[in-house]
All heavy atoms as an XYZ file, in Angstrom:
766
protein
N     -36.069     80.751    -37.154
C     -35.213     81.839    -37.445
C     -34.014     81.368    -38.256
O     -33.413     80.360    -37.920
C     -34.801     82.411    -36.112
C     -34.177     83.675    -36.265
S     -34.048     84.349    -34.664
C     -34.199     85.921    -35.056
N     -33.708     82.084    -39.274
C     -32.583     81.661    -40.118
C     -31.255     81.914    -39.427
O     -31.092     82.878    -38.697
C     -32.720     82.508    -41.371
C     -33.673     83.588    -41.046
C     -34.405     83.214    -39.820
N     -30.309     81.021    -39.685
C     -28.959     81.175    -39.125
C     -28.118     82.075    -40.013
O     -28.109     81.944    -41.220
C     -28.260     79.816    -39.046
C     -28.745     78.873    -37.988
C     -28.055     77.534    -38.181
C     -28.408     79.425    -36.632
N     -27.390     82.956    -39.374
C     -26.467     83.800    -40.137
C     -25.099     83.177    -40.076
O     -24.566     82.936    -39.010
C     -26.424     85.192    -39.528
C     -27.589     86.008    -40.039
C     -27.471     87.416    -39.630
N     -26.755     88.152    -40.671
C     -26.473     89.433    -40.592
N     -26.786     90.093    -39.516
N     -25.889     90.037    -41.557
N     -24.529     82.930    -41.183
C     -23.226     82.271    -41.253
C     -22.091     83.270    -41.305
O     -20.948     82.928    -41.209
C     -23.156     81.388    -42.502
C     -24.163     80.274    -42.483
S     -23.713     78.933    -41.437
C     -22.302     78.324    -42.204
N     -22.302     84.413    -41.475
C     -21.267     85.426    -41.605
C     -21.677     86.436    -42.641
O     -22.778     86.387    -43.170
N     -20.851     87.298    -42.848
C     -21.149     88.370    -43.758
C     -21.051     87.893    -45.193
O     -20.097     87.245    -45.590
C     -20.129     89.460    -43.516
C     -20.663     90.771    -43.801
C     -19.710     91.788    -43.279
N     -20.013     92.989    -44.017
C     -19.408     94.099    -43.933
N     -18.400     94.189    -43.111
N     -19.770     95.135    -44.607
N     -21.979     88.227    -45.997
C     -21.987     87.863    -47.403
C     -21.744     89.141    -48.188
O     -22.321     90.171    -47.893
C     -23.337     87.230    -47.798
C     -23.341     86.897    -49.277
C     -23.604     86.007    -46.964
N     -20.875     89.052    -49.175
C     -20.597     90.239    -49.982
C     -19.118     90.577    -49.905
O     -18.254     89.699    -49.861
N     -18.806     91.815    -49.828
C     -17.418     92.253    -49.798
C     -16.775     91.912    -48.460
O     -17.440     91.963    -47.427
C     -17.341     93.760    -50.014
C     -17.794     94.147    -51.413
C     -17.548     95.589    -51.714
N     -18.121     96.448    -50.694
C     -18.012     97.748    -50.653
N     -17.370     98.361    -51.601
N     -18.549     98.457    -49.706
N     -15.462     91.575    -48.502
C     -14.807     91.276    -47.225
C     -14.591     92.546    -46.421
O     -14.544     93.643    -46.956
C     -13.472     90.662    -47.657
C     -13.216     91.180    -49.028
C     -14.582     91.406    -49.643
N     -14.424     92.357    -45.157
C     -14.198     93.495    -44.281
C     -12.749     93.967    -44.365
O     -11.928     93.479    -45.153
N     -12.425     94.917    -43.555
C     -11.088     95.506    -43.552
C     -10.036     94.473    -43.215
O      -8.985     94.404    -43.859
C     -11.047     96.660    -42.542
C      -9.711     97.395    -42.454
C      -9.358     98.018    -43.792
C      -9.740     98.437    -41.365
N     -10.270     93.631    -42.253
C      -9.315     92.596    -41.853
C      -9.082     91.599    -42.984
O      -7.966     91.193    -43.266
C      -9.823     91.881    -40.598
C      -8.841     90.938    -39.925
C      -7.577     91.686    -39.545
C      -9.463     90.299    -38.710
N     -10.128     91.209    -43.691
C     -10.005     90.285    -44.818
C      -9.202     90.897    -45.954
O      -8.376     90.235    -46.600
N      -9.413     92.177    -46.223
C      -8.674     92.871    -47.282
C      -7.192     92.964    -46.934
O      -6.324     92.732    -47.782
C      -9.260     94.281    -47.504
O     -10.652     94.170    -47.823
C      -8.546     94.998    -48.632
N      -6.903     93.277    -45.689
C      -5.504     93.370    -45.250
C      -4.831     91.999    -45.348
O      -3.694     91.884    -45.815
C      -5.420     93.935    -43.815
C      -4.015     93.814    -43.256
C      -5.882     95.378    -43.791
N      -5.532     90.965    -44.960
C      -4.963     89.616    -45.011
C      -4.703     89.203    -46.459
O      -3.657     88.648    -46.794
C      -5.900     88.625    -44.336
N      -5.647     89.456    -47.339
C      -5.475     89.106    -48.745
C      -4.301     89.888    -49.346
O      -3.484     89.340    -50.081
C      -6.754     89.400    -49.519
C      -6.599     89.026    -50.994
C      -7.877     89.234    -51.766
N      -8.877     88.316    -51.274
C     -10.184     88.521    -51.349
N     -10.648     89.621    -51.900
N     -11.025     87.631    -50.881
N      -4.180     91.154    -49.045
C      -3.077     91.980    -49.542
C      -1.739     91.452    -49.041
O      -0.763     91.389    -49.792
C      -3.261     93.444    -49.104
O      -4.524     93.912    -49.576
C      -2.160     94.326    -49.644
N      -1.683     91.033    -47.790
C      -0.450     90.492    -47.227
C      -0.053     89.201    -47.932
O       1.127     88.966    -48.222
C      -0.604     90.263    -45.727
N      -1.021     88.352    -48.226
C      -0.740     87.091    -48.919
C      -0.226     87.370    -50.326
O       0.769     86.790    -50.779
C      -1.994     86.189    -48.945
C      -1.797     85.025    -49.903
C      -2.308     85.685    -47.553
N      -0.861     88.281    -51.045
C      -0.431     88.605    -52.412
C       0.962     89.221    -52.387
O       1.833     88.862    -53.186
C      -1.458     89.543    -53.092
C      -0.921     90.088    -54.398
C      -2.763     88.816    -53.316
N       1.215     90.149    -51.485
C       2.525     90.800    -51.401
C       3.609     89.793    -51.019
O       4.719     89.816    -51.571
C       2.481     91.938    -50.391
N       3.309     88.908    -50.089
C       4.284     87.894    -49.682
C       4.613     86.948    -50.824
O       5.766     86.574    -51.039
N       3.592     86.554    -51.586
C       3.817     85.673    -52.731
C       4.660     86.375    -53.787
O       5.589     85.788    -54.361
C       2.469     85.229    -53.327
O       1.693     84.588    -52.311
C       2.666     84.285    -54.493
N       4.359     87.635    -54.040
C       5.127     88.400    -55.025
C       6.581     88.539    -54.576
O       7.513     88.409    -55.390
C       4.497     89.772    -55.233
N       6.799     88.789    -53.306
C       8.167     88.936    -52.783
C       8.933     87.617    -52.887
O      10.092     87.589    -53.291
C       8.132     89.405    -51.324
C       9.500     89.641    -50.713
C      10.216     90.815    -51.348
O       9.608     91.807    -51.700
N      11.523     90.686    -51.510
N       8.289     86.514    -52.561
C       8.941     85.204    -52.636
C       9.293     84.864    -54.073
O      10.376     84.343    -54.366
C       8.030     84.136    -52.033
N       8.384     85.157    -54.999
C       8.654     84.895    -56.409
C       9.807     85.755    -56.910
O      10.695     85.275    -57.621
C       7.385     85.172    -57.248
O       6.319     84.378    -56.738
C       7.613     84.861    -58.704
N       9.808     87.015    -56.540
C      10.886     87.927    -56.947
C      12.233     87.461    -56.405
O      13.238     87.463    -57.129
C      10.570     89.339    -56.447
O      11.650     90.199    -56.729
N      12.277     87.031    -55.166
C      13.522     86.531    -54.573
C      14.015     85.276    -55.295
O      15.205     85.123    -55.557
C      13.331     86.227    -53.089
C      13.225     87.484    -52.254
O      13.572     88.567    -52.702
N      12.726     87.335    -51.031
N      13.090     84.386    -55.631
C      13.471     83.156    -56.330
C      14.050     83.469    -57.710
O      15.060     82.886    -58.127
C      12.266     82.224    -56.460
N      13.439     84.401    -58.432
C      13.938     84.786    -59.757
C      15.320     85.426    -59.635
O      16.234     85.113    -60.412
C      12.927     85.733    -60.448
C      13.526     86.343    -61.701
C      11.652     84.990    -60.789
N      15.494     86.315    -58.676
C      16.797     86.980    -58.495
C      17.886     85.981    -58.103
O      19.015     86.062    -58.605
C      16.695     88.077    -57.439
C      15.912     89.272    -57.922
O      15.757     89.474    -59.129
N      15.397     90.061    -56.996
N      17.562     85.056    -57.208
C      18.552     84.045    -56.806
C      18.950     83.170    -57.982
O      20.128     82.840    -58.158
C      18.003     83.178    -55.672
C      17.928     83.930    -54.354
O      18.598     84.940    -54.168
N      17.086     83.449    -53.450
N      17.984     82.789    -58.801
C      18.284     81.952    -59.967
C      19.162     82.714    -60.960
O      20.112     82.151    -61.510
C      16.985     81.515    -60.639
C      17.228     80.597    -61.819
C      15.928     79.972    -62.301
N      16.220     79.012    -63.335
C      15.835     79.144    -64.594
N      15.119     80.191    -64.954
N      16.141     78.234    -65.485
N      18.859     83.998    -61.169
C      19.667     84.808    -62.091
C      21.098     84.939    -61.583
O      22.061     84.838    -62.358
C      19.031     86.186    -62.270
N      21.276     85.156    -60.279
C      22.627     85.251    -59.697
C      23.387     83.941    -59.852
O      24.570     83.923    -60.183
C      22.529     85.629    -58.217
C      22.593     87.109    -57.990
C      22.750     87.440    -56.509
N      21.580     88.227    -56.135
C      20.608     87.843    -55.333
N      20.663     86.694    -54.743
N      19.595     88.621    -55.100
N      22.698     82.839    -59.612
C      23.318     81.522    -59.713
C      23.750     81.233    -61.160
O      24.848     80.761    -61.412
C      22.344     80.458    -59.200
C      22.987     79.157    -58.824
C      22.042     78.196    -58.092
N      20.690     78.129    -58.616
C      19.614     78.589    -57.986
N      19.737     79.140    -56.795
N      18.414     78.483    -58.518
N      22.904     81.558    -62.118
C      23.241     81.331    -63.530
C      24.409     82.224    -63.959
O      25.278     81.785    -64.703
C      22.025     81.599    -64.417
C      20.974     80.513    -64.254
C      19.844     80.710    -65.199
N      20.250     80.140    -66.487
C      19.557     80.282    -67.608
N      18.456     80.975    -67.602
N      19.979     79.725    -68.711
N      24.427     83.467    -63.498
C      25.530     84.363    -63.845
C      26.853     83.842    -63.280
O      27.889     83.883    -63.956
C      25.249     85.776    -63.325
N      26.824     83.327    -62.061
C      28.044     82.774    -61.462
C      28.508     81.532    -62.221
O      29.707     81.342    -62.445
C      27.799     82.439    -59.993
N      27.572     80.695    -62.644
C      27.937     79.500    -63.417
C      28.533     79.884    -64.767
O      29.522     79.301    -65.204
C      26.706     78.616    -63.623
C      26.243     77.910    -62.374
C      24.905     77.194    -62.561
O      24.329     77.271    -63.672
O      24.440     76.571    -61.594
N      27.945     80.886    -65.424
C      28.470     81.326    -66.719
C      29.861     81.924    -66.569
O      30.731     81.705    -67.403
C      27.524     82.334    -67.362
C      26.256     81.713    -67.906
C      25.287     82.746    -68.445
O      25.467     83.940    -68.251
N      24.251     82.278    -69.126
N      30.079     82.679    -65.504
C      31.398     83.271    -65.281
C      32.427     82.174    -65.008
O      33.534     82.216    -65.528
C      31.353     84.248    -64.119
C      32.684     84.934    -63.880
C      32.620     85.917    -62.740
O      31.589     86.055    -62.081
N      33.694     86.605    -62.484
N      32.071     81.182    -64.229
C      33.003     80.083    -63.950
C      33.330     79.323    -65.227
O      34.477     78.955    -65.473
C      32.397     79.147    -62.900
N      32.331     79.112    -66.078
C      32.561     78.410    -67.348
C      33.468     79.237    -68.251
O      34.381     78.703    -68.877
C      31.225     78.140    -68.044
C      31.374     77.442    -69.363
C      31.683     76.089    -69.409
C      31.232     78.130    -70.561
C      31.828     75.440    -70.618
C      31.377     77.487    -71.769
C      31.684     76.144    -71.793
O      31.840     75.503    -72.995
N      33.235     80.548    -68.303
C      34.061     81.419    -69.140
C      35.508     81.428    -68.654
O      36.439     81.455    -69.453
C      33.487     82.833    -69.141
N      35.712     81.392    -67.348
C      37.071     81.370    -66.806
C      37.770     80.064    -67.149
O      38.968     80.037    -67.380
C      37.044     81.580    -65.298
C      36.704     82.997    -64.893
C      36.508     83.147    -63.399
O      36.607     82.143    -62.662
O      36.257     84.283    -62.958
N      37.018     78.969    -67.202
C      37.614     77.685    -67.566
C      38.006     77.669    -69.034
O      39.003     77.052    -69.408
C      36.637     76.541    -67.308
C      36.418     76.237    -65.857
C      35.348     75.165    -65.665
O      34.659     74.792    -66.601
N      35.213     74.688    -64.440
N      37.233     78.341    -69.895
C      37.470     78.314    -71.332
C      38.489     79.351    -71.787
O      38.999     79.258    -72.892
C      36.153     78.549    -72.083
C      35.096     77.512    -71.793
C      35.546     76.106    -72.132
O      36.191     75.884    -73.133
N      35.219     75.150    -71.275
N      38.788     80.327    -70.967
C      39.702     81.400    -71.365
C      41.137     80.869    -71.469
O      41.561     80.046    -70.664
C      39.647     82.539    -70.344
N      41.882     81.333    -72.478
C      43.282     80.913    -72.585
C      44.096     81.526    -71.456
O      43.718     82.550    -70.889
C      43.715     81.472    -73.943
C      42.794     82.608    -74.192
C      41.489     82.245    -73.526
N      45.203     80.918    -71.108
C      46.012     81.490    -70.036
C      46.524     82.876    -70.430
O      46.777     83.126    -71.610
C      47.174     80.493    -69.883
C      47.194     79.729    -71.154
C      45.792     79.743    -71.695
N      46.670     83.764    -69.483
C      47.118     85.121    -69.809
C      48.556     85.107    -70.329
O      49.395     84.331    -69.884
C      47.017     85.869    -68.477
C      47.050     84.800    -67.443
C      46.441     83.581    -68.065
N      48.805     85.983    -71.289
C      50.136     86.107    -71.861
C      50.949     87.075    -70.998
O      50.407     88.010    -70.417
C      50.054     86.650    -73.292
C      49.292     85.735    -74.229
C      49.989     84.400    -74.424
O      51.208     84.338    -74.458
N      49.220     83.333    -74.530
N      52.269     86.868    -70.915
C      53.075     87.800    -70.128
C      53.045     89.189    -70.773
O      52.897     89.325    -71.987
C      54.485     87.192    -70.175
C      54.481     86.251    -71.330
C      53.060     85.803    -71.507
N      53.165     90.205    -69.966
C      53.096     91.577    -70.440
C      54.363     91.977    -71.190
O      54.385     92.990    -71.868
C      52.872     92.520    -69.255
N      55.409     91.229    -71.098
C      56.661     91.552    -71.774
C      57.131     90.342    -72.566
O      56.779     89.216    -72.293
C      57.731     91.937    -70.752
C      58.042     90.815    -69.793
C      59.061     89.913    -70.065
C      57.307     90.629    -68.627
C      59.327     88.860    -69.211
C      57.568     89.581    -67.765
C      58.587     88.709    -68.062
O      58.848     87.672    -67.213
N      57.930     90.625    -73.569
C      58.487     89.534    -74.368
C      59.780     89.057    -73.704
O      60.548     89.855    -73.168
C      58.791     90.029    -75.777
N      60.028     87.756    -73.713
C      61.276     87.273    -73.114
C      62.465     87.787    -73.925
O      62.359     88.044    -75.117
C      61.158     85.749    -73.206
C      60.117     85.497    -74.238
C      59.218     86.693    -74.254
N      63.589     87.982    -73.278
C      64.758     88.510    -73.995
C      65.237     87.502    -75.036
O      65.075     86.300    -74.875
C      65.798     88.702    -72.888
C      65.377     87.781    -71.807
C      63.879     87.694    -71.889
N      65.812     87.993    -76.132
C      66.303     87.072    -77.155
C      67.495     86.283    -76.625
O      68.202     86.725    -75.716
C      66.722     88.004    -78.305
C      66.977     89.315    -77.652
C      66.052     89.382    -76.478
N      67.704     85.101    -77.164
C      68.835     84.310    -76.683
C      70.152     84.999    -77.028
O      70.243     85.730    -78.017
C      68.689     82.976    -77.425
C      67.856     83.292    -78.624
C      66.980     84.440    -78.232
N      71.170     84.785    -76.219
C      72.458     85.429    -76.504
C      73.064     84.841    -77.775
O      72.779     83.701    -78.139
C      73.307     85.095    -75.271
C      72.673     83.871    -74.702
C      71.216     83.967    -75.029
N      73.907     85.604    -78.471
C      74.530     85.083    -79.680
C      75.464     83.932    -79.322
O      75.990     83.860    -78.209
C      75.307     86.282    -80.241
C      75.486     87.201    -79.084
C      74.328     86.959    -78.175
N      75.648     83.010    -80.257
C      76.521     81.876    -79.943
C      77.952     82.332    -79.663
O      78.448     83.271    -80.272
C      76.450     81.004    -81.194
C      75.935     81.898    -82.273
C      75.142     82.977    -81.606
N      78.540     81.673    -78.711
C      79.919     82.020    -78.330
C      80.876     81.496    -79.399
O      80.623     80.482    -80.041
C      80.250     81.396    -76.980
N      81.988     82.196    -79.603
C      82.966     81.700    -80.570
C      83.550     80.380    -80.078
O      83.535     80.078    -78.889
C      84.025     82.806    -80.624
C      83.833     83.621    -79.401
C      82.396     83.441    -78.992
N      84.037     79.548    -80.979
C      84.624     78.267    -80.574
C      85.748     78.459    -79.560
O      86.319     79.536    -79.425
C      85.163     77.673    -81.881
C      84.476     78.431    -82.976
C      84.086     79.752    -82.416
N      86.063     77.375    -78.867
C      87.034     77.431    -77.774
C      88.400     77.923    -78.236
O      89.128     78.549    -77.496
C      87.169     76.056    -77.129
N      88.760     77.634    -79.470
C      90.057     78.057    -79.979
C      90.128     79.545    -80.245
O      91.198     80.078    -80.520
N      89.021     80.234    -80.194
C      89.014     81.665    -80.415
C      89.030     82.021    -81.892
O      89.236     83.170    -82.247
N      88.795     81.057    -82.769
C      88.827     81.329    -84.196
C      87.463     81.772    -84.668
O      86.433     81.374    -84.133
C      89.245     80.070    -84.982
O      88.313     79.041    -84.713
C      90.635     79.628    -84.610
N      87.455     82.592    -85.699
C      86.219     83.053    -86.307
C      85.876     82.080    -87.426
O      86.616     81.955    -88.408
C      86.404     84.472    -86.839
C      85.124     85.057    -87.383
O      84.048     84.505    -87.085
O      85.205     86.056    -88.110
N      84.772     81.364    -87.291
C      84.403     80.300    -88.225
C      84.171     80.873    -89.617
O      84.621     80.303    -90.617
C      83.152     79.547    -87.713
C      82.689     78.526    -88.718
C      83.422     78.914    -86.373
N      83.506     82.001    -89.692
C      83.207     82.591    -90.997
C      84.506     82.979    -91.698
O      84.688     82.735    -92.905
C      82.268     83.805    -90.830
C      82.041     84.508    -92.164
C      80.945     83.388    -90.215
N      85.420     83.572    -90.954
C      86.699     83.964    -91.561
C      87.478     82.733    -92.031
O      88.079     82.742    -93.117
C      87.526     84.762    -90.563
N      87.461     81.678    -91.255
C      88.175     80.457    -91.637
C      87.555     79.827    -92.884
O      88.257     79.366    -93.779
C      88.171     79.450    -90.485
C      89.024     79.862    -89.306
C      90.508     79.887    -89.646
O      90.972     78.995    -90.391
O      91.191     80.805    -89.171
N      86.192     79.796    -92.927
C      85.526     79.249    -94.108
C      85.828     80.088    -95.349
O      86.034     79.550    -96.454
C      84.019     79.171    -93.888
C      83.523     78.051    -92.981
C      82.023     78.180    -92.741
C      83.840     76.703    -93.579
N      85.868     81.396    -95.177
C      86.208     82.274    -96.302
C      87.620     81.993    -96.793
O      87.877     81.914    -98.000
C      86.064     83.745    -95.869
O      84.749     83.950    -95.351
C      86.294     84.680    -97.035
N      88.535     81.822    -95.862
C      89.925     81.534    -96.223
C      90.031     80.190    -96.960
O      90.720     80.076    -97.982
C      90.800     81.516    -94.970
C      92.279     81.489    -95.270
C      93.138     81.319    -94.027
C      92.851     82.352    -92.972
N      93.720     82.155    -91.778
N      89.313     79.169    -96.439
C      89.312     77.864    -97.102
C      88.716     77.958    -98.508
O      89.215     77.342    -99.457
C      88.535     76.839    -96.272
C      89.202     76.336    -94.993
C      88.231     75.455    -94.213
C      90.464     75.554    -95.324
N      87.639     78.741    -98.641
C      87.005     78.905    -99.946
C      87.957     79.574   -100.938
O      88.035     79.187   -102.098
C      85.735     79.726    -99.784
O      85.198     80.059   -101.030
N      88.710     80.567   -100.475
C      89.665     81.248   -101.346
C      90.790     80.300   -101.758
O      91.229     80.304   -102.916
C      90.247     82.478   -100.642
C      89.236     83.601   -100.491
C      89.761     84.726    -99.616
O      90.812     84.610    -98.984
N      89.012     85.826    -99.575
N      91.264     79.454   -100.824
C      92.312     78.485   -101.158
C      91.800     77.472   -102.187
O      92.524     77.082   -103.108
C      92.800     77.767    -99.902
C      93.639     78.600    -98.932
C      93.893     77.826    -97.651
C      94.963     78.994    -99.591
N      90.544     77.057   -102.035
C      89.972     76.111   -103.002
C      89.829     76.767   -104.370
O      90.167     76.167   -105.394
C      88.609     75.625   -102.522
C      87.978     74.615   -103.494
C      86.560     74.325   -103.178
N      85.804     75.578   -103.320
C      84.545     75.746   -102.963
N      83.908     74.755   -102.407
N      83.949     76.884   -103.129
N      89.347     78.028   -104.381
C      89.180     78.738   -105.652
C      90.531     78.986   -106.336
O      90.611     78.989   -107.564
C      88.451     80.065   -105.435
C      87.000     79.868   -105.012
O      86.464     78.758   -105.208
O      86.401     80.830   -104.473
N      91.583     79.165   -105.546
C      92.918     79.398   -106.110
C      93.545     78.097   -106.596
O      94.558     78.118   -107.286
C      93.812     80.064   -105.069
N      92.974     76.969   -106.197
C      93.498     75.679   -106.628
C      94.441     75.051   -105.624
O      95.004     73.986   -105.870
N      94.648     75.677   -104.482
C      95.556     75.138   -103.474
C      94.918     73.950   -102.753
O      95.637     73.110   -102.203
C      95.948     76.220   -102.479
N      93.572     73.896   -102.717
C      92.867     72.789   -102.069
C      91.946     72.120   -103.082
O      91.313     72.790   -103.904
C      92.009     73.291   -100.899
C      92.709     73.793    -99.643
C      91.676     74.350    -98.666
C      93.501     72.695    -98.979
N      91.881     70.805   -102.997
C      90.916     70.087   -103.836
C      89.552     70.143   -103.143
O      89.434     70.547   -101.981
C      91.348     68.633   -104.019
O      91.253     67.941   -102.785
N      88.521     69.745   -103.864
C      87.170     69.751   -103.282
C      87.085     68.816   -102.077
O      86.421     69.131   -101.080
C      86.131     69.353   -104.330
C      85.889     70.469   -105.346
O      86.149     71.633   -105.002
O      85.421     70.157   -106.457
N      87.751     67.682   -102.136
C      87.726     66.729   -101.024
C      88.439     67.315    -99.814
O      87.979     67.172    -98.671
C      88.375     65.416   -101.441
N      89.597     67.973   -100.043
C      90.331     68.599    -98.927
C      89.508     69.734    -98.315
O      89.489     69.914    -97.098
C      91.687     69.125    -99.427
C      92.671     68.046    -99.813
C      93.906     68.600   -100.484
O      93.810     69.649   -101.140
O      94.977     67.984   -100.317
N      88.842     70.515    -99.180
C      87.996     71.608    -98.682
C      86.854     71.057    -97.829
O      86.573     71.575    -96.745
C      87.433     72.417    -99.868
C      86.423     73.449    -99.461
C      86.815     74.635    -98.858
C      85.055     73.244    -99.670
C      85.873     75.590    -98.483
C      84.127     74.166    -99.287
C      84.533     75.357    -98.698
N      86.192     69.981    -98.294
C      85.090     69.394    -97.547
C      85.551     68.847    -96.205
O      84.887     69.022    -95.194
C      84.433     68.293    -98.369
N      86.750     68.217    -96.180
C      87.273     67.675    -94.927
C      87.603     68.797    -93.953
O      87.301     68.725    -92.747
C      88.491     66.810    -95.203
N      88.243     69.867    -94.435
C      88.626     70.996    -93.563
C      87.363     71.699    -93.044
O      87.299     72.129    -91.879
C      89.521     71.958    -94.317
N      86.388     71.826    -93.908
C      85.121     72.463    -93.497
C      84.421     71.627    -92.443
O      83.926     72.158    -91.429
C      84.231     72.627    -94.737
C      82.898     73.277    -94.472
C      82.178     73.495    -95.776
C      80.749     73.104    -95.647
N      79.993     73.202    -96.881
N      84.366     70.315    -92.606
C      83.725     69.437    -91.624
C      84.453     69.509    -90.290
O      83.833     69.528    -89.228
C      83.707     68.013    -92.150
N      85.792     69.563    -90.346
C      86.584     69.665    -89.110
C      86.334     70.984    -88.417
O      86.207     71.052    -87.189
C      88.067     69.509    -89.451
C      88.966     69.554    -88.237
C      90.425     69.382    -88.643
C      91.327     69.511    -87.418
N      92.734     69.497    -87.797
N      86.202     72.055    -89.199
C      85.989     73.380    -88.632
C      84.592     73.514    -88.019
O      84.439     74.084    -86.942
C      86.177     74.432    -89.740
C      86.084     75.886    -89.334
C      87.205     76.237    -88.353
C      86.177     76.782    -90.544
N      83.607     72.949    -88.677
C      82.228     73.058    -88.177
C      81.935     72.038    -87.075
O      80.951     72.162    -86.369
C      81.242     72.865    -89.335
C      81.270     73.982    -90.394
C      80.321     73.653    -91.515
C      80.942     75.320    -89.778
N      82.796     71.057    -86.956
C      82.647     70.112    -85.851
C      81.727     69.030    -86.215
O      80.923     68.433    -85.706
């Protein structure tokens, strides 16, 4: 009598369910691996972009520096230079005297 080793041909219901479970599990594992890799690459790219970005600029411009204070003597330098220039033009001061007075005034 010949030995029967099992069913030959199409698998039964249990075999079909098992094969479907294996295929679905493999597909799910592959999908999870792809999604995890994509998330990891996106995080790496974002970190790299943050490292390469220039520092943020302030939203406002700093105030301009205050105008220079007048000299301690309270004299107006421009007015004094104008007066010296007029004295030189009138001939009351020589060029050397004008240069010395100007150097003294400008410090």
